[in-house]
C-alpha positions in Angstrom: -9.3 4.3 3.5 -8.8 0.6 3.5 -6.0 -0.6 1.1 -7.3 -1.7 -2.2 -6.7 -2.6 -5.9 -8.8 -1.8 -8.9 -7.9 -3.7 -11.7 -9.5 -3.1 -15.0 -9.3 -5.6 -18.2 -10.6 -3.8 -21.4 -12.5 -5.5 -24.1 -8.8 -4.9 -26.3 -7.2 -7.5 -23.6 -5.2 -4.1 -21.9 -5.5 -4.1 -18.0 -5.2 -1.1 -15.8 -4.4 -1.3 -12.2 -5.0 1.7 -9.3 -3.9 0.9 -6.0 -6.3 3.0 -3.9 -5.0 3.7 -0.2 -1.6 2.9 -0.6 0.8 6.1 0.1 4.1 6.4 -0.9 6.2 4.2 -2.6 4.7 1.3 -1.0 2.3 1.1 -4.1 4.8 0.0 -6.4 5.6 -3.2 -4.3 2.3 -4.7 -6.1 3.1 -3.9 -9.1 5.3 -7.6 -9.3 2.5 -9.1 -7.1 -0.1 -7.8 -10.1 2.3 -9.2 -13.2 2.3 -12.3 -11.8 -1.0 -12.3 -10.8 -2.2 -11.7 -13.9 0.1 -13.1 -16.4 1.1 -9.8 -17.6 3.8 -6.9 -18.0 3.8 -3.2 -16.5 4.0 -1.4 -19.7 3.3 2.5 -18.6 3.1 3.4 -14.5 1.9 6.4 -13.7 1.4 7.9 -10.4 -1.6 9.6 -8.1 -1.4 11.9 -5.9 -1.7 9.1 -2.8 2.1 8.1 -4.3 3.2 11.7 -3.0 1.7 11.1 0.6 3.5 9.4 3.7 1.7 6.7 5.2 1.6 7.8 9.0 2.4 5.2 11.4 1.4 4.7 14.5 3.5 2.9 17.3 1.8 2.5 20.9 4.3 1.6 23.9 3.2 0.3 27.0 5.1 1.4 30.3 5.5 -0.3 33.6 5.4 0.9 36.4 6.5 0.0 39.8 5.4 1.8 42.5 8.2 1.3 45.5 7.4 0.7 49.4 9.9 2.2 51.3 10.4 0.4 54.8 
C-alpha cells in the first residue's frame, strides 16, 4: 500500500487526519507537519492497527566477486 494522508474538514471547522500505509511510530512524524500545514493544533490522537505493526525494510547488498587466476 502507498503511504497516504487522509484529511477531512468538517462543517464545524474541525479537522480530522489519518495516515494510511504508514506503519509503526513513523505516523507520529506527520503530526507536526499537519499542524503547520493546516494551521491547527492536535487535540486528540488515536492509533490504528498499523501503529502497532512494524514496517518491513529490504536492504540489498551487492557482492563483488573476484576470480583469481593462478599462474
